[in-house]
N, C-alpha and C positions, 0 to 999 in steps of 0.2 A: 597573563594571570598572577595576580600578585601571590607573593608566597607566604603573607602574613596574614592573619585575621581570619573571616569565616570560611571555613571548609567547602570545598567545591562541590558540584552536583555532577553526577553521571547518568546520562541519556543512552539507551542502547536500543538498535533498531535492527530486529531479526525478520527477514522476509525472504521472497524468492531468489532475489539477486544475490544474498550473503548476509553476512552480520557485521554491524559498525557501532562503535562507542563513541561518545565523547565527551570529555571532561570539561566543564565550563565553571568560571565564577557565577556565584549566585546571583550577583547585579549584573552580568554580562559585560563585566570589564576584560577586556583584553580578548587576543583569539582563543578559540578552543583547542583542546590537545585532541586528536583523533587517532584511531586504530579502524582497521576494516579487513574483513576475510571475504574472498569471494564465494566460500562455501558456505550453502544455505544451511539452517538447523538441521539435526537428524530427526526422524521420524521414529517414535518407537512405539510399543503396545498400548501408552496412556497419551497418545499424540505426540506433541514435540518431545523431545527427550531433553529435559531438563541439565542431566549431568553432562552431555556432550555440549551443550551451549557454554554452560560454567566453564567447562574446561578450557574452553577458548577465551572466554570473556574475562575471567579473573585474574589470570596472569597479564594481561594487556592492560586491565583497569589497574593493578598493580603497579605497571611499570609508568603508566601516566600520571600516577598519584605521586611516585619517587619523582618524576620530571617537574611535577609541580610544586614539589617540596610540602606535599599535604601528607597526614597522617590517615585521612579516613573522608569518606562522603559525608556531606550532610544529607543528601537524599538522591534516591535512583529511581529513574522512570525506565522500564522495560516495555518497549512495543514490539509485538511480535506478530507477525501474520498466522492467523489461525489459534490467536490466543481465547476467541469465543468458543470455538468449536472443538479445539484439540489442545487446551491449555491446561488439562488436569495435572498433568505433572509439571508443568511450571509453577501453578499456584500451590503445590504442595511441597515445591523443593526451593524454590527461590528464595522467599524471605529470609528464612533461618540463613542460608548460605551467603546472601549478599550483607546481611547484617554481621554475621561471624567474620566475614573476609574484609569486606570494606568498611565496617563502622556505621553504616547508613542508619540513620536513624528514622527516616520517614520513606516508605516504599510506594510506588504506582508500579500497579500491573495492566496494562494497556492493550487494547487491539490496536492493530498497525493502523485502522481505519481511524482510531483516536489521534493517533499521533500524526497522522496525517492531516486530519482537521486542525489540530494546535498547530503544526506548521505552517498550514497555508493561510490560516485565517486568525490564529490565536484565540483569544477569548470573546470573539462576538458572535453574534446570531449569524445564521447561514446555513451553506450547504457544501460540501466537499466531495468530491469523486475521485477517488485513487484508482488510476485505469493503469495497468502494467501487463505482468503476467495474468494476474486475476483481475477482479473489479469489485469495489465496495463503494457505497455512497452513505454519507452519513451527515445528518442534519440536526440541529437544535436551535431553539430561540432561547437559551439559559435559563428557562424556568424550572424550577423543581417539579411542577406539574407534569410537564410535556417530557423532560428528559432528553435522550437520544432517540432520533428515528434513522433506523438502518436499512438499507434495502441492498440485497444481493450479497457478494463474498461468500457463496455457498460452493466455491469448488468448481473446477472445468466439468464434472459430470453431471453437477445440478443446477448450475448457474454460472456465473463471471460471464454473464452476456454481454458482448462487445467489447469484451478485453482481449489482450493478445493471444491467448489460449483459444479463445473463442474465433478469433479472424483466421488465425492459423489454421484451425481445424476445417474452417468454412473452406478456405483456399485449399486445402489438401483433399479435401471431398471434392471440390470442383475439377482439381487436376484427374482424380482418381475416376470421376466421370467421364472426362476425356479419354482416359486411357482404354475404358471400357467400351467406348464407343456410344455412350448414352448421351443424346444430344440435349436433353432439359438440364440446364445447370453447368453444362461441361465449361471447360476452359482450357483450349490448348496451349495458351499463353501460361499459365499456372503449372500444368503438366511440364513443359519444358523448365520451368524454374524448379519443380520438385526435384526432376532427375539432375539438373546443374548442381543441386545441394546433396541429394540424399541417394542418387543411383537410381537403377532402375526400379519403376514404381511398384512392380510387384513384391520387391524385397521391404517396402517402406514399413509393412505390420511387423514383421520380424525387427525390425529396429527400433520400432514404437513402443508396440504394448510391453514388452518386458522392463522396460526402463522404469525406473523410480521417478525421474524428473520428466516425466511425460507431458505435465502443463508446459514447463520451459521450452522443451522440444516443439511442441506444437507453437508458441508463440514464437519460437526463431524464424518462423514462414511468414509472420505476419508483415514484416516489411517487405517481404515479396509480392504480397497482395497489393499494399501500398505502391511499389512502383509499377505494378501492370495496371492500376486503375484508370491511368491517364488515356490508356488506350484500348483497354479490356473491359467491356461492359459487364461480365460476371465479378470480376474484381471490383469493379465500380459500385455494383448492386450491394456486394458484401459489406463495403465501406459505409454505404447509407443506412444499412440494416444496423451496422454496429452502431452508428452516430443516433439511431433510434432508441436502441435498448440503453445506451449511456445516458442519453437525456431524459428517458424514462425512469431511470433509477435516480436521477437527480429530484424528477418530480415526485418522486413517492417519499422521499425524505425531507424536501424543502419545506420550512416552518409555513403555515398558512395564516396569514395575517387576518386580523379581524377586518370586517367590511370596511370601518372607519380608519383602517392603519394603513398609510399611505407610504410607508417605508419599501424600499427597493432594496431586496436583501441580495448580499454578494454570495456569490457561487463562483467556487474555485476550482479549477482542473488541475490535478497533479498526476505524476507517474510516467513512466517510461515511455509508454505506447504513443504519449503526445509527440514525441521526437519524430513521428512519423510525417506530422508537418499537414500540408493543404489537402491531400487526398483525403484526410481524415478530417481535420480540423474545419473545412468548409462545411462540409455536412452537419459537423457537431453544432456548430454556431448557429446553423439553420434552423436545428431541431430544437435547440434552447431556447431560442426566440419563439419557437411557435408554441411550444410544450410551457415555457416558463416566463410570458412576458413580464411579470412583476420582480423578475431577478436582473442582476447586473453582472456578466462575468467577470472576475477578476484574476489578476494573475497570483498564483501560490507566493507567499511570501518565504516560504521555506520547504523543507522537505520532512519526510518523518523523524529523521534523526532530531532536526532542529526541534520537531514538535515535542520529541521526548524529554529533549532538554529543556524546553519551555515548561511543560509540566513539572519536572523535576525542581527547577527554580521556583515557581509558584509554591511546591509544595513546602520547599524550605522557608518561603517568606509568608506563609498563610493567607496566600493570594488566589488559590485555586478556585476558579468558578466553574470550570466545565462540569457537567453532570457525570454523578458516576451512578454505574449500572453493572450488574453482575454480567461478567463475560466482556465487558466493554472497556470499563474503568474501574478498576478495586483501588482503594486506599488503605495502606496497612501503616498505623503509625505505632 
């Protein structure tokens, strides 16, 4: 990163697996300077607690600025899981704090679905589904009239269907059915994995329900469902159903071409759940082909952190073309 010339930009990614930041040159010259913490953002009475996030991010950002030989940031993009539904405190507190401390002239507050989209596809039409502990799909054709189309991302109690938490919960339910002796939907194989990871099955509710990170604990069982899927029909069925949900979310947000439009739109899959590999990816690609024949699956170019950096750089250079929308992408100049 050059030590002279235009000030750098800062990307911030706050999600279920922690907080990460990257300081990059506006034009992308040189490697990014990065920092990360495995602790996710704290939830407060107004949703995501802005002060607790700032207490970690601002000192780290200041160190990266010193390392880069820069005095301030040209632009900052904060991408946060829950920005759309739990971001009241972030929207109230972050703008002044980031301006005062980092000298940022331009700010973007974004849902992590937007930064996942930007990281995966950049600024081109298509659809992205981010599937990890939770799940959210986002699509756009980049026209002001249509804006963003969003599906799911409603959390593990109301949605996130097909996500790691959804798969883990379904697997644990199948295990508990086996423990009870219920035949329908029961999986002795998953019961064995439950007891290997968490101890006796009757003790699981006491370990699960009091925890604030229940979605993450549920998602931690998803890989066990994947490992059992090759030999256990219940586990295999869970992953096929998850694939239908994921493809269905993409179908809900994918831009609808005009009848005469022959474009093949890109669909990018991103998120940690994809590391499960063939047990999930094979049925998922089958479902995408069945539900969305007019699309083409593509590899995600980058992750939500690189997407936050891309949005910040586009802000700094007046080249941002992604739609703005309340709760999804808010620009503050």
